[in-house]
N, C-alpha and C positions, 0 to 999 in steps of 0.2 A: 594439522587442521583441527580446529576446535569442534566439539560436537554440539556447540550452541552458537547460533548467529545472533548478534546484537548490534547495537549502535555504539560507535566510538565517541569519545568525549567531544570531538569536533562535529558531530552530527552525521558522519558518514557511516553507512551500513557495512557489515561484513558482506562479502560477495565472492562468488567464483563464477567464471564464465562457463564452466561445465559443472553440472551437478555432481557434488562429491558423493562418495559412497563410504560410509553411510551418510545420508542426508542430515545435516545439522538441524537441531530443533531451534526454531526461531523464538525470540523473546517477543513479548507484546510490543515493545518499542520497535523492533525490527518489522513486525507485521503492520504496525500503523504506518511506518515509513513506506513499506511496500504498497499498501493501499494508496497512499498519497502519491507515490511515484507513478503507479498505473493510471490513477485518475488524472494526474497532471498531464501526462503524455496523451491520454485519450482526449482530454480537453484541448490540447494543442492541435491534434489532428482535426477534431470536430470544428474548431474555430479557424481553421486554415492557417495556423501558425506553424513555424518550423518546430518540430518536436524537440524538446530538450533531451540532452543526454542523461542517462541514469546518474552519472557522477555530479550533475548539476543540481540534483534534488536532494537536499539534506533534510534530516529529521529536525523539526523545530524545537524539540525538547518536550518533556512530560507536561510542563505547565501550559503549553500552547498546542499540543498535538490534536486535541479534540476540536479546538477552534479552527485549526488548519483544515481538518477533514470536513468540518461543517461548512466552511467557506467553499471548499471544492464541491461539496454536495449542492450548494446553492448555485454555483456556476454550472454544474451538470444539469440541474433542473431547468435552468434558463436555456441550455442547449436543447433539451428534450422538448421544449415548447415549440421548436421550429423544425423538427424532423418527423419523418413518417416511420411507420413500423419497418418498412423496407430499408431505411437508412441505418437502423440500429444493428450493432454487432453484439452477439450474445457473449463474446469472450469477456467483455468488461464486467457485465453482471455476474458471470460465473466466477471470475477472479475475485470480485468483491465478496461474494457469498463464501468462497473458499477461505479467504483471509479472515473474515468475521467469525466463521465457525472455528477456525484455529485459535483465535483470541478467546472465544468462549471456552474452548477445551482447556487452554492454559489457565484461565481464571478458575475453572472447576478444580483442576489439579492443585492449584495454589491453596484454595480453600480447604481441600481435604488434608493438606499437610499442616496447616496452621492450627 
């Protein structure tokens, strides 16, 4: 098992059904896929769609990852317009905050090496 999780050339992420020990360090590509996966499935649930399987959600590539996440954000904002506070689940926001902070940490580490 690699000590780093990344995205394969076909857009699929490294994955294990049980968390390995030690936990691999994810790349920014993997983290952006992870945000997109969680958000996509949360949107499926919120919109009454059958949730996609993890394996159905591939990373779109570095050139379009930001646009992909922005589109998911726009769809999420539209969902939020129609829900009450009681309808919201904190896990999605917590997961997004965790992944974004991990990306920030990786960016700081990269800058300190360059």
